[in-house]
C-alpha positions in Angstrom: -33.3 -102.8 -128.0 -31.5 -101.5 -130.7 -33.8 -101.6 -133.6 -36.7 -99.1 -131.1 -36.2 -96.4 -133.8 -37.5 -93.0 -132.0 -40.8 -90.8 -133.7 -41.6 -87.6 -133.0 -45.6 -86.4 -134.0 -45.5 -82.4 -134.1 -48.4 -80.1 -134.2 -48.5 -77.4 -133.2 -50.8 -77.5 -130.0 -50.0 -80.8 -129.7 -53.6 -81.5 -128.0 -55.6 -83.4 -131.3 -53.6 -85.1 -134.1 -50.0 -85.3 -133.4 -51.4 -86.9 -129.2 -53.8 -89.0 -131.5 -50.9 -90.7 -134.3 -48.5 -90.4 -130.7 -50.8 -92.5 -128.9 -52.2 -95.4 -132.5 -47.7 -95.3 -132.8 -48.1 -97.1 -129.3 -50.4 -99.5 -129.6 -49.6 -100.7 -133.8 -45.3 -99.8 -133.1 -45.2 -101.2 -129.7 -41.8 -103.1 -128.9 -40.9 -101.1 -132.9 -40.8 -97.6 -132.0 -40.3 -95.6 -129.2 -43.1 -92.4 -130.0 -43.1 -88.8 -128.9 -45.1 -85.9 -129.9 -44.7 -82.4 -129.1 -45.9 -78.5 -130.8 -44.5 -75.5 -131.6 -46.7 -73.9 -129.4 -48.9 -76.1 -127.2 -51.9 -75.9 -126.1 -50.9 -77.5 -122.4 -53.9 -79.8 -122.4 -55.3 -82.9 -124.1 -58.7 -81.7 -126.0 -60.9 -83.3 -124.8 -62.4 -84.8 -128.2 -58.8 -86.1 -129.1 -59.8 -87.8 -125.6 -63.0 -90.0 -126.6 -62.3 -90.2 -129.6 -59.5 -92.3 -128.2 -60.7 -94.2 -125.6 -63.4 -94.8 -128.2 -60.7 -97.7 -129.8 -59.7 -98.5 -126.4 -57.0 -95.8 -125.2 -56.8 -93.5 -122.8 -55.2 -90.4 -123.8 -56.2 -88.6 -120.1 -52.4 -90.0 -119.7 -51.4 -87.5 -122.1 -50.2 -84.3 -121.8 -49.4 -81.5 -124.2 -45.6 -80.2 -124.5 -43.8 -78.0 -126.1 -40.7 -78.4 -128.4 -38.4 -77.5 -126.0 -37.6 -80.9 -125.2 -36.6 -82.1 -128.5 -34.3 -79.9 -129.8 -31.2 -81.4 -130.4 -32.1 -84.9 -130.4 -32.2 -87.6 -132.5 -35.2 -89.1 -133.9 -35.3 -91.6 -136.3 -38.8 -89.5 -138.3 -40.1 -86.5 -137.7 -44.1 -85.8 -138.3 -45.0 -82.7 -139.1 -49.3 -82.9 -139.2 -50.0 -80.0 -142.3 -49.8 -77.1 -139.7 -46.7 -75.6 -141.4 -44.4 -77.1 -137.8 -40.2 -77.6 -139.6 -38.3 -77.8 -136.2 -35.1 -77.9 -137.1 -33.8 -78.0 -133.7 -35.1 -81.7 -134.8 -32.7 -83.6 -135.7 -34.4 -85.9 -137.5 -33.5 -89.2 -140.3 -35.7 -87.8 -142.3 -39.2 -85.7 -141.9 -42.3 -86.4 -143.6 -45.3 -84.4 -142.9 -48.9 -85.2 -143.2 -52.0 -83.0 -144.6 -54.2 -83.4 -141.5 -57.1 -80.9 -140.8 -56.7 -80.0 -137.2 -60.3 -81.5 -135.7 -60.2 -78.9 -133.0 -64.0 -77.4 -134.1 -65.3 -80.7 -136.2 -68.1 -82.9 -135.5 -67.7 -86.0 -133.6 -68.4 -88.0 -136.5 -65.6 -85.9 -139.0 -63.3 -86.2 -135.5 -63.5 -90.1 -136.6 -62.9 -89.6 -139.7 -59.6 -87.5 -138.9 -58.5 -89.8 -136.4 -59.0 -93.0 -138.8 -56.7 -91.7 -140.9 -53.7 -90.9 -138.2 -54.2 -94.3 -137.8 -54.2 -95.5 -141.1 -50.9 -93.3 -141.6 -48.7 -94.5 -138.8 -49.6 -97.7 -139.7 -47.9 -97.3 -143.4 -45.0 -96.0 -141.4 -44.4 -98.3 -139.1 -44.5 -100.4 -142.2 -41.4 -98.4 -143.7 -39.3 -98.3 -141.1 
């Protein structure tokens, strides 16, 4: 259990990108990582478009909730990943910080949204392989 790495994915609203990243880390990092997500100004809901996009790949995102960073302030994580939204999360104690410049898919068409989902999956796989 000491080899499990804690990863925190952060986005402003915690409704799209960070939620999908958390889901992919749970899928591809099972037994290797403990994945979480949070937002600096959480929307309070997971975007239905994100739920649908993840359903298409067999993951039930309805089990997730949009949550704030407060629960992670002072909590040590191996890696804190921001999604290109400018959040720095200074109170999160991260061994490594990574910023992924991933566009916000909130207002994208379903096909564009899937493209962002697939980009996030590829980045998560690369991150897990680097741990």
